Structures are given as C-alpha cells and as structure tokens.
C-alpha positions in Angstrom: 9.1 163.1 90.1 8.5 166.5 91.2 5.9 167.1 88.2 3.7 164.2 89.8 3.9 165.3 93.3 0.5 166.4 95.0 -0.1 170.2 95.2 -1.1 169.3 98.7 2.7 168.2 99.9 3.8 172.1 99.4 4.0 173.6 102.8 0.8 175.9 103.5 -1.2 174.1 101.0 -4.2 172.3 103.0 -7.1 170.4 101.8 -9.1 173.5 101.1 -6.3 175.0 99.1 -6.0 172.2 97.0 -9.5 172.0 96.4 -9.2 175.7 95.1 -6.1 174.8 93.1 -8.1 171.9 91.5 -10.6 174.3 89.9 -8.5 175.9 88.1 -6.7 172.7 86.7 -3.5 172.6 89.1 -3.4 169.2 91.2 0.5 168.4 90.7 3.5 170.6 91.3 4.0 170.0 87.6 0.8 171.6 86.8 1.3 174.4 88.9 5.0 175.4 87.3 3.0 175.1 84.0 0.1 177.3 85.2 1.8 180.6 83.9 0.8 184.1 84.3 -2.2 185.1 82.4 -0.6 188.5 82.3 1.8 191.0 84.1 1.1 194.2 86.5 3.9 196.4 84.8 4.8 199.5 86.5 5.8 201.7 83.7 6.9 205.5 83.8 4.4 208.2 84.8 2.5 209.8 82.0 1.3 213.6 82.0 -2.4 213.9 82.8 -3.1 215.0 79.5 -1.9 211.8 78.2 -4.1 209.3 80.4 -6.0 206.8 78.5 -9.4 205.6 79.7 -9.6 202.2 80.6 -6.0 201.6 81.5 -3.9 201.0 84.5 -1.3 204.1 84.8 1.0 206.0 86.9 0.9 209.9 87.2 3.0 212.2 88.9 2.0 215.8 90.4 1.6 218.0 93.2 -1.8 217.8 95.1 -3.9 220.7 94.5 -6.7 221.8 96.6 -8.1 220.2 99.8 -8.7 216.7 100.6 -12.4 215.8 100.9 -13.9 213.1 102.5 -17.8 212.4 101.4 -20.5 209.6 101.4 -22.3 207.6 103.7 -20.4 205.7 107.1 -20.8 202.7 105.0 -18.8 203.8 102.1 -16.8 207.0 102.6 -15.0 208.5 99.3 -12.0 210.1 99.5 -11.3 212.9 96.8 -8.3 214.6 95.9 -7.1 216.3 92.6 -3.6 216.1 91.3 -2.0 218.8 89.0 0.8 218.7 86.4 2.2 221.0 83.8 -0.5 219.1 81.4 -3.9 219.4 83.5 -5.7 218.8 86.8 -6.7 214.7 87.6 -9.3 213.8 89.9 -8.6 210.9 92.2 -10.7 209.2 94.1 -10.5 206.3 97.4 -13.1 204.0 98.9 -13.4 203.4 102.1 -9.8 205.0 103.2 -11.0 208.6 104.9 -7.5 208.4 107.2 -6.0 209.7 103.7 -7.0 213.1 104.5 -4.3 213.5 107.7 -1.9 211.3 105.1 -1.9 214.1 102.3 -2.5 217.0 104.6 0.9 218.7 104.4 0.3 218.7 100.1 3.3 218.3 98.1 4.3 215.9 95.4 2.6 212.6 95.1 2.9 209.2 92.6 -0.4 207.3 91.9 -1.0 204.2 90.0 -4.3 203.0 89.5 -7.1 202.3 87.0 -8.5 205.3 84.7 -12.1 205.3 84.3 -14.7 208.2 82.5 -17.3 209.8 84.2 -19.5 212.3 83.8 -16.8 215.2 84.8 -14.3 213.5 82.7 -11.5 210.7 83.5 -10.7 209.7 86.9 -8.6 207.5 88.6 -9.8 205.3 90.9 -8.2 203.7 94.0 -4.6 203.9 93.2 -1.5 202.6 95.0 0.2 205.9 96.6 4.0 206.5 96.5 4.4 209.2 98.6 7.0 210.9 98.5 7.4 210.4 95.0 10.8 208.6 95.1 9.4 205.7 96.8 8.0 204.8 93.1 11.7 204.3 91.5 11.8 200.7 93.7 8.7 199.8 91.3 9.6 201.1 88.1 9.7 198.6 85.4 9.1 195.8 87.8 6.5 192.9 86.5 4.3 191.5 88.6 2.6 188.1 87.8 -1.6 187.9 87.7 -2.6 184.8 87.5 -6.1 183.3 86.8 -8.4 182.7 89.9 -11.5 181.4 91.6 -13.3 182.2 94.3 -11.0 181.7 97.5 -7.9 181.9 95.9 -5.5 184.6 95.7 -3.1 185.9 93.4 -0.7 185.8 96.3 -1.4 182.3 97.3 -0.5 181.0 94.0 2.6 183.3 93.9 4.1 181.8 96.9 3.0 178.4 96.0 4.9 178.8 92.6 7.9 180.2 94.3 7.9 177.0 96.5 7.3 174.7 93.6 10.5 176.5 91.5 12.7 176.1 94.6 12.2 172.2 94.4 13.0 172.1 90.7 15.7 170.0 89.4 17.9 172.6 88.2 20.2 170.4 85.8 17.1 168.6 83.7 16.1 170.5 80.4 13.8 168.9 78.4 15.2 170.3 74.5 18.0 168.8 73.0 21.2 171.0 73.6 22.1 171.4 70.2 18.9 172.8 69.6 18.5 175.3 71.8 22.3 177.1 70.8 21.0 176.5 67.4 17.9 178.9 67.9 19.3 181.1 70.6 16.7 179.5 73.3 17.1 179.9 77.0 17.7 176.8 79.3 14.6 175.6 80.8 14.8 176.5 84.5 15.8 180.1 83.5 12.8 180.5 81.4 10.1 178.9 83.9 11.5 181.1 86.5 11.4 184.0 83.8 7.9 183.7 83.1 6.5 183.1 86.7 8.9 186.0 87.8 10.5 188.1 85.4 13.1 190.6 86.4 12.4 193.2 83.6 10.6 193.0 80.0 13.8 191.3 78.4 14.0 188.3 80.8 10.3 188.0 80.3 10.6 187.9 76.2 13.6 185.6 76.6 11.4 183.4 79.0 8.7 183.2 77.2 10.3 182.6 73.3 11.9 179.4 75.3 8.5 177.9 76.2 6.3 178.7 73.1 8.9 177.3 70.6 8.6 174.2 72.7 5.2 174.1 72.8 4.7 174.9 69.2 7.8 172.0 68.5 5.7 169.4 70.9 2.5 170.4 68.7 4.1 170.3 65.4 5.6 166.8 65.8 2.1 165.5 67.0 0.7 167.1 64.1 3.2 164.7 62.1 2.3 161.8 63.4 -1.3 162.3 62.9 -0.4 163.3 59.4 1.2 159.7 59.0 -1.5 157.5 60.8 -4.2 159.7 58.5 -2.1 158.9 55.2 -2.4 154.8 56.2 -6.5 155.0 56.4 -7.9 153.1 53.8 -11.0 154.8 52.0 -13.8 152.7 53.4 -16.7 155.0 51.9 -16.0 155.4 48.3 -18.3 157.7 47.0 -19.4 159.7 43.6 -21.4 162.9 42.6 -25.3 162.3 42.0 -27.6 163.7 39.3 -29.6 164.8 42.2 -27.1 166.9 43.6 -26.3 168.4 40.2 -30.2 169.4 39.7 -30.2 170.7 43.4 -27.1 173.2 42.4 -28.8 174.1 39.0 -32.3 174.7 41.4 -30.9 177.6 43.8 -31.3 181.2 43.5 -27.8 181.3 43.3 -24.3 180.1 41.5 -21.4 179.0 43.5 -18.7 181.3 43.1 -15.5 180.0 41.4 -13.6 179.2 44.7 -16.9 177.0 46.0 -16.9 175.0 42.9 -13.1 174.5 43.2 -13.3 173.1 46.9 -16.4 171.0 45.8 -13.9 169.0 43.6 -11.2 168.7 46.0 -13.5 167.3 48.4 -15.3 165.1 45.6 -11.4 163.6 44.8 -10.7 163.2 48.2 -13.9 160.9 48.9 -13.7 158.9 45.7 -9.9 158.4 46.2 -7.7 155.5 48.2 -7.3 157.0 51.4 -10.0 158.4 53.9 -10.3 162.2 53.5 -8.9 165.0 56.1 -9.7 168.4 54.7 -10.0 171.9 56.3 -12.0 174.3 54.5 -10.6 177.8 55.1 -13.3 180.9 54.3 -14.1 184.3 55.5 -17.2 185.0 57.2 -19.7 184.8 54.5 -17.8 183.2 51.8 -20.2 180.2 51.8 -18.8 177.1 53.8 -21.8 176.1 55.0 -23.6 175.1 51.3 -20.4 173.4 50.7 -20.3 171.5 54.0 -24.3 170.6 53.1 -23.2 169.3 49.6 -20.7 167.0 51.0 -23.4 165.3 53.4 -26.0 165.2 51.0 -23.4 163.6 48.6 -22.6 160.8 51.5 -26.5 160.3 52.0 -27.3 159.8 48.1 -24.0 157.3 48.0 -26.2 155.4 50.9 -24.3 156.7 53.7 -24.6 158.7 56.7 -23.2 162.1 57.3 -22.5 164.0 61.0 -22.6 167.8 61.6 -20.9 168.8 64.8 -21.5 172.4 66.1 -20.4 174.0 69.3 -23.5 174.9 70.7 -27.0 173.8 70.6 -28.5 176.7 69.5 -26.4 176.6 66.5 -26.8 173.0 66.0 -30.8 173.8 66.0 -30.0 176.5 63.2 -28.2 174.3 60.9 -31.2 171.8 61.3 -33.9 173.9 60.2 -31.4 175.6 57.9 -31.1 172.2 55.8 -34.5 170.8 56.6 -35.7 173.9 55.3 -33.3 173.9 52.0 -34.5 170.5 51.1 -38.2 170.7 51.9 -37.9 173.6 49.5 -36.2 171.8 46.7 -37.7 168.6 47.2 -34.7 166.6 48.4 -35.8 163.5 50.0 -33.1 162.9 52.9 -34.1 162.7 56.2 -32.1 164.7 58.9 -32.1 164.4 62.6 -31.2 166.5 65.5 -29.5 165.1 68.3 -28.6 167.4 71.2 -27.5 167.0 74.9 -31.1 168.8 76.4 -33.3 166.8 74.0 -35.4 164.3 77.0 -34.6 160.5 77.2 -37.1 159.6 75.3 -36.5 161.9 72.1 -32.7 160.7 72.1 -33.9 157.1 72.0 -36.2 157.8 69.3 -33.1 159.1 67.8 -31.0 156.6 68.5 -33.0 154.1 66.4 -33.6 156.4 63.5 -29.6 156.7 63.3 -28.8 153.1 64.1 -31.3 151.8 61.7 -30.0 153.9 58.7 -33.3 155.8 58.3 -31.5 159.3 59.4 -29.4 159.8 56.7 -27.7 163.5 58.3 -27.5 163.6 61.9 -26.6 167.1 63.0 -26.1 168.0 66.7 -23.3 168.9 69.5 -21.3 166.8 71.4 -24.1 164.0 71.6 -23.1 162.9 68.4 -20.1 161.0 69.9 -21.7 160.0 73.5 -21.6 156.6 74.3 -25.6 156.2 73.2 -25.2 156.6 69.5 -24.7 154.0 67.4 -24.5 154.8 63.2 -25.4 152.4 60.7 -22.6 153.3 58.1 -21.1 156.8 58.9 -19.3 158.3 56.4 -18.3 161.6 57.0 -17.8 164.3 60.1 -18.5 167.6 59.1 -16.9 169.8 62.0 -15.4 173.2 62.7 -12.5 174.6 64.4 -14.1 175.2 67.6 -14.6 171.6 68.3 -11.3 169.4 68.9 -11.4 166.5 66.9 -8.5 164.1 67.7 -7.2 160.7 66.5 -9.0 159.3 69.9 -12.5 160.6 68.8 -11.8 159.5 65.1 -10.9 156.1 66.5 -14.5 156.0 68.5 -16.4 156.7 65.9 -14.1 153.8 64.0 -15.3 151.2 66.7 -19.0 152.1 65.8 -18.4 151.3 62.2 -15.4 152.3 59.8 -13.2 155.1 59.3 -15.4 158.6 58.5 -14.2 161.1 56.1 -13.2 164.2 58.1 -13.9 167.9 57.1 -13.0 170.7 59.1 -14.8 174.3 58.5 -12.5 177.0 59.7 -13.8 180.8 59.6 -10.5 182.2 61.0 -8.1 184.0 58.5 -5.0 182.7 58.9 -2.5 182.9 56.4 -1.6 180.0 54.0 1.9 179.5 55.7 0.9 179.6 59.1 -2.1 177.3 58.2 -0.1 174.8 56.6 2.0 174.3 60.0 -1.0 174.3 62.2 -2.9 172.0 60.1 -0.4 170.1 59.1 -2.1 166.8 59.3 -5.0 167.9 56.8 -5.4 169.3 53.7 -6.2 172.4 53.0 -9.0 174.4 50.9 -9.6 177.8 50.6 -12.8 179.6 49.9 -11.2 183.5 49.2 -14.0 184.9 47.1 -17.5 186.4 48.8 -20.6 185.8 46.9 -21.5 188.9 44.5 -24.6 189.8 46.3 -23.4 190.6 49.7 -23.5 194.3 50.6 -20.2 195.0 52.2 -20.2 195.8 55.9 -19.4 200.0 56.7 -16.7 200.4 59.4 -16.1 203.5 61.2 -12.9 203.9 64.0 -13.8 206.2 66.7 -12.7 207.8 70.1 -15.1 207.3 73.3 -16.4 211.0 72.2 -18.3 209.4 69.7 -20.1 207.0 72.1 -23.5 209.0 72.3 -23.7 209.4 68.8 -23.2 205.6 68.5 -26.2 205.0 70.9 -28.4 207.3 69.0 -27.6 205.6 65.7 -28.5 202.0 67.4 -31.4 203.4 68.5 -32.7 204.5 65.1 -31.5 201.1 63.9 -33.3 199.0 66.7 -36.5 201.5 65.7 -36.4 200.4 62.1 -36.4 196.9 63.0 -32.9 195.9 63.2 -30.6 194.7 66.1 -27.4 195.3 67.8 -24.3 193.4 69.2 -21.9 195.7 72.2 -18.6 193.8 72.9 -16.9 194.3 76.2 -13.3 193.3 76.6 -12.3 191.8 79.9 -10.0 194.3 81.2 -8.6 191.3 83.7 -9.2 188.1 82.4 -11.2 186.8 86.1 -14.4 185.3 85.3 -16.1 187.7 87.7 -14.5 191.1 86.4 -15.9 190.1 82.9 -19.2 189.0 84.3 -19.2 192.3 86.2 -17.8 194.3 83.0 -20.7 193.1 81.0 -23.5 193.2 83.7 -22.7 196.8 84.5 -22.4 197.7 81.0 -26.1 196.5 80.0 -27.3 197.6 83.1 -26.0 201.4 81.9 -27.1 200.6 78.2 -30.4 199.8 79.2 -30.8 203.3 81.0 -29.8 205.1 77.9 -32.1 203.2 75.4 -35.1 203.1 77.3 -37.5 200.4 78.6 -39.3 200.1 74.8 -35.9 198.4 74.3 -34.6 195.2 75.3 -31.0 195.1 76.5 -29.2 191.4 77.7 -25.9 190.4 78.3 -23.8 187.5 77.6 -20.6 186.3 79.4 -18.4 183.4 79.8 -19.3 182.4 83.2 -22.8 181.7 82.5 -24.1 178.0 82.4 -24.3 176.9 78.3 -28.2 176.6 78.9 -28.3 180.3 79.9 -26.0 181.1 77.3 -28.3 178.9 74.7 -31.3 180.7 75.7 -30.0 184.3 75.3 -28.9 183.4 71.8 -32.2 182.1 71.0 -34.2 185.0 72.4 -31.9 187.2 70.4 -32.4 185.2 67.3 -35.8 186.0 67.7 -35.8 189.4 68.4 -37.1 189.2 71.7 -33.8 191.2 73.1 -32.9 193.8 70.2 -29.4 194.8 71.7 -27.0 192.3 73.2 -23.9 193.0 75.2 -21.6 190.3 75.1 -17.6 189.2 75.7 -16.0 187.4 73.0 -18.3 184.3 73.6 -20.4 185.4 70.7 -17.4 185.2 68.1 -18.8 181.7 67.4 -22.5 182.4 67.7 -25.9 181.7 65.6 -26.5 183.9 62.4 -28.9 186.5 62.5 -29.7 187.7 59.6 -31.4 191.2 61.3 -28.5 192.1 63.4 -26.8 195.2 61.5 -24.8 196.9 64.4 -21.7 195.5 66.0 -19.7 197.9 68.3 -16.5 196.9 70.0 -15.6 199.0 73.1 -12.0 199.4 73.8 -11.2 197.6 70.2 -7.4 198.6 71.1 -7.6 195.6 73.4 -8.3 192.8 70.4 -6.2 191.7 67.6 -7.4 192.6 64.4 -7.5 188.9 63.5 -10.0 189.0 66.1 -12.1 191.9 65.6 -12.7 191.0 62.3 -14.3 187.5 63.4 -16.8 189.9 65.7 -17.6 191.7 62.6 -18.5 189.0 60.9 -21.5 188.6 63.3 -23.3 191.0 61.2 -23.6 191.8 57.7 -25.8 188.5 57.3 -28.9 189.6 55.9 -30.2 191.9 53.1 -29.9 195.2 55.3 -26.8 197.3 55.1 -24.8 196.5 58.4 -22.2 198.7 60.5 -19.3 198.3 62.4 -18.2 200.7 65.1 -14.6 199.9 66.4 -14.9 202.6 69.7 -10.8 203.0 70.7 -9.6 204.6 74.2 -6.2 205.1 72.7 -5.1 207.8 71.3 -1.8 206.9 70.1 -0.7 207.1 66.3 -0.1 203.4 66.2 -3.4 201.9 67.6 -5.3 204.3 64.9 -3.5 203.1 62.0 -3.9 199.1 63.4 -7.6 200.1 63.4 -7.6 201.7 60.3 -6.8 198.5 58.5 -10.3 197.5 59.3 -11.3 200.5 57.8 -9.8 199.9 54.5 -10.5 196.0 53.9 -13.3 193.7 54.8 -10.7 190.6 53.6 -10.3 188.5 56.6 -6.8 186.8 55.0 -5.5 190.6 54.0 -6.4 191.9 57.6 -4.6 188.7 59.4 -1.6 189.3 57.2 -1.6 192.9 58.4 -1.8 191.9 62.0 0.9 189.4 61.3 3.1 192.4 59.6 2.7 195.1 62.5 2.4 193.3 65.6 5.8 193.8 67.8 6.7 192.1 71.3 5.7 194.8 73.0 1.7 194.0 71.9 2.0 190.9 74.3 0.8 193.8 77.1 -1.8 195.4 75.1 -3.7 193.1 72.7 -5.8 190.1 73.5 -4.4 186.9 72.3 -6.3 185.5 69.1 -7.5 182.4 71.3 -6.9 180.0 68.3 -5.5 176.6 69.0 -5.7 177.1 72.5 -2.1 176.9 73.5 -0.9 177.9 76.7 1.4 180.5 76.2 1.5 180.7 72.3 -0.3 183.0 70.2 -0.4 182.1 66.0 0.0 185.8 65.2 1.9 187.4 67.8 4.5 184.2 67.5 4.3 183.7 64.1 7.9 183.7 63.7 8.8 181.5 66.6 6.1 178.8 64.6 8.5 178.9 61.8 11.3 178.3 64.0 9.7 175.3 65.5 8.7 173.8 62.4 12.0 174.1 61.3 13.4 172.5 64.0 10.6 169.8 63.6 12.0 168.8 60.1 15.6 168.8 61.4 14.6 166.1 64.5 12.4 164.3 62.1 15.2 163.3 59.4 17.8 162.8 62.3 15.2 160.3 65.0 16.1 162.4 67.6 15.7 160.5 71.0 13.7 163.5 72.1 11.1 162.8 69.5 10.7 159.2 70.3 10.2 160.0 73.7 7.4 162.8 73.2 4.0 162.0 74.3 0.8 162.4 72.2 -0.2 166.3 72.0 -3.6 165.0 71.9 -5.2 168.2 74.1 -4.2 170.5 71.3 -4.2 168.6 67.9 -6.0 169.3 65.5 -8.2 167.1 63.4 -10.5 169.6 65.3 -13.9 169.1 66.3 
C-alpha cells in the first residue's frame, strides 16, 4: 500500500535525505502526500511604485532610471538600480551579482519581483527576480508555487520533486469520502484535491482543493469527538463532592466578589462533580475574566472532600507561577491544604520527595507540567484534573490516570474567544461554560492602530514607560514560517531595538526554535524585570502573567487574525497600571484599516472573534496568519467556519445511517479535545 511505503523507495531519496524528511515528520509516502505546503509564492499583477508595501513580496514594472552602480567589498558586492514609473522611483539592490551592470546596460523597461523593506532612505526592493524584457513575466502571472516547511539541508525543490513522484504513484480510483457526501456538498475528488493543494494551476483550483481536504479533516475530527462524548457520558462519577463551609469562608474573605458569570460557572462545576457521571467541562473566558480563581476553587473543593486535584500548565515558568500564586493565596487566608509543585527540571531527589508526598496523599493539590502524567507519579486519589487548551488531553491520557486510580473529573480552561456555535462543534465532547463578564476593577487597555511612520514615536513612548518602571513586549510576525527565518527576524529586530533604546534598557528575544529551558529562563528574567523589553514571535501568546508589562506593540499586525491579536493583547493589562497596545500596520489598504480598527473599538474577545468570522474571505488565506487553534494540518476554525459547520451537518447524517466509512474511521487522537 503506497500510504505505508517508506519514503526511501522514491527515486533520489537516499539515506541522508530520508533523515532530513524524518526531521519534518515525513517517514512514508503517505506522510509526504499529507505534507501540505505551508504557503504559496503567488505571482500577482505588478503594482505602481507608490502602492508598494513594506514587508511584502511584490512585483513592479518600470523603466531603468540612471546608471547601474556596483559598490561594497570584494566579498559582498552590492548592485544598485533605480526603476521609475508614473507614480515614483524605487531603489533596487542585489547582493553578489555585479554582472547585472552589463545586463541592464541598454536600459529600457524591466519587471522585478522581490521583498520590499524599509531602509533609512525609504522603501527598497531586495534581491528580486528579474523579468527582462517585461513580457517574460506573463508566463508566471497568477501562478502559485508551493512553499514547504523545511529543515537545514532540505530544499523546497527536493520536497517538490519527491511530492510529484508520490502523486504519480497514487491509486487514481480510490476516494476516502462517500460519493453521496461529495456530491451533496460539491466537493472535489480526493486525487484532484491532493494534486491541487500541492501544485494548483491557479487560485480557484487551490480553493476547491483545499475546501475538500479541510472538510474531510474537520469531519474526521468531529466524528472522533462524538465517539469521545459517548465514552465520557458512560463514565460513572467515582468522586462525588460537595461544597464545604471552608470554601464559603474563603470566598467571603477575598477582597473582591466573584462576578455573576464566575458564580454561575462555579455552580455548573459543582453540579457536575456531585452528579452521576464524571465531569468533562470547558470553561471559556476572555483574557482577565477570572478563570484561574474558578480553577483554584474547584481544586480546593476536591482537597476539602479528601481527594487530590492536579493542575497542568504548558510551561514550567507558568506552573511555578501558578504554584506561588496558590500557595500565597492559601497562606494569606489560612487555608491548610498542602500544594505540591512537580516539573521536569526538578532534580531526581526533589522528584522522589514530591512523588512520596503525592502517593501517600499528603499533597492534595499538585501543580506542574507534563511531569504530572509521567510514569514515576502515583496518586493516592486523584479526583480532578484542571488543564488548558494548549495541552491535548485525550482518551489515552485519561485512561493513564484511570490506571493509577479512578476516572478523574476534567476541567479545561480556554482563553481563546470562539463563538459559541463553533465551540459546541469543536468541543463536542465537553460541556461548555462561559465567563463573559470582566471584573469591575480592571482598567481597559488603550489601543491604537498606526502605520510604520509612527514607529519612532512608539519607541519614545516605550522608553518613557520603562523609565517609569514598566515593561514592554514587541511581537514580530514570521514573514516566512521557517524556524531559521523566524529566529533571524527576532534576533535582528532585538539587536536593532537595543541600539535604539540604549545600554541602560535590557532588550531580549524569544522565538520558537529556542530550547524550552532557554524560553523559561527568558520569561523568568522578564517576570523579575531583569529584562525590560521582550521581542518575541507569538510563542508568548500563552506566557506568564507579568502585571508590570504595560505595552504591547505588534509589528505587521495585518498579518495576524483578529482573534490572535486579541490573545496577544491579553499579555498586558494584568496589573494596576494603565496598559497600551500599539498595532503597527505595514499596509495602507482600506480593508486592513477597517479590520484592525475593530480592535480599536472593542476589548471584548468574543465580539472580536465574531467580527473576525464575518469579515474574513477566502483571499485572506494568502495574507493572514492562521489562528493555530486545534492544530489542524490545513483547517482554521475562523477562516473555515462555514466548512466546519458543513462537516458538522454531514457528521449528523453519517451517524444516523451508521455509514461504513464512519465504522472504519480510526481514532483521531492526535487532535482530539478533551485537552491537556
């Protein structure tokens, strides 16, 4: 079967290339066919010089203006050309290509395609492709060239060549979806779709191909979620709990009152934990809505009923912060419950002591990372697991806990604002609670959407905030989703910003390619104000709580979805000081300004998510970063909301008819929710 055939069987894939493919998760021909492009190089119509946008790869046509110059050293020669059209003049540079001086000697018209960057003397196009004479560009116009995720040593051409071979060997008769389903929803055949996603002839072919594959991905996910729900509904409640007087006393002692929404969610949790079946509940709440105190109250209830509760965080820094927050809270209000911290970086001796306290039942609340579900931990009576959407907590993990004791209640916390209609589909195996009210004492974040001309003003404002003792975040997008490019972007920007800020301000960077220990160290230092400005990619989307951080500046904010920008904004506004969010846009288009101004008008994540759904169109696939939610290969819950709803409707129909396709569907464990 071609799906299971080793990639080494393909022509030109030797042992070395096989290892490189293995690094990106491609071991079989089937893996390769499903290794979809991360983006496309789209050859679009040339734009006037006056409409070029910083940070984008664009095409321009014009007349060669003046002399071609070659400067620099023998090792790094820079060729400079100026191109002029009716709207303006553009400076163009190439590196290590001095021979171009003779190529352009005759002058005339030229078409160039390259990345536009801002230098001190204005916009510059760097190292573009050359179409000389201009007519040559017509062959490339409107074509899409696939761009794959790569690792060092693996080229885009090598992946393209291997994919073409794999597609040539596919069984053209096979289709994975029932025929009647394809016809009803107007979906392409699988072979057409997989060919069209890798090598689309034009945008229309791409959209049609992608719709089919996203539909199938969502459908498989939804059906597996329904299976999980069936299993969860049959799990008896082995840990029946009731609210204890100590919890009521604790609540009365707090310097604030729970909001009505928090009280309602707490009642729903207590109803679950005292009911006949084990709890599987998602608590959705916007950034700063007070989900953590609800989680602490649930854990406290488990402990006061004589059981244990575990809280899992995505990073060690966040786990430690939760631990210090809970122990501090309990110390202040005289709550005699032993809280234990368990993380991977603890020494063997520290872990052994923690294991002993957990196993004998002395530790009632255990806070940690993945270490909570690893082999060395044995619980005395684990009744509740609180987690967040960053960890996938599927049936297998729940069964692992069951083997160590009983079946625990599961409480999942989500700060991702998803409209309820989509949340019901995505978290179909969970009951859903929503905290849709912010505490009264929170200062609303002040927002502004500005163009790149405001950058120096923003830097001055950040210096002023740091002088007042505050801290700042700067977010850089990945222009190309390659880890090495991502790292370079952030490192280069941090270096430039350090020069702007001066030696007395510490600027550091954070990106996805760093080891977890390095990330934790940076976030730890930022938390202690040893770092005043942190330049990062979206890895800080789920970071630690730094109440002292008051400025969030997002570069090229037009490249993100609104929901993701709102999540990033949630990193500030967590303390007593007024916070600010600066959305820097490199685009002058009216549509971009209208979209970003939604963030100006509202701090309500659910309202923003609904607007995001309303205004996104299929063309946005080429310009806006995906949400990253649920970790689908292709699908994006905001971008593809309509396809998600179609797949949900199809799932209803298939389950009614007990379709063979459903019976043969494997568990979709890799992307199932009940999440840890």
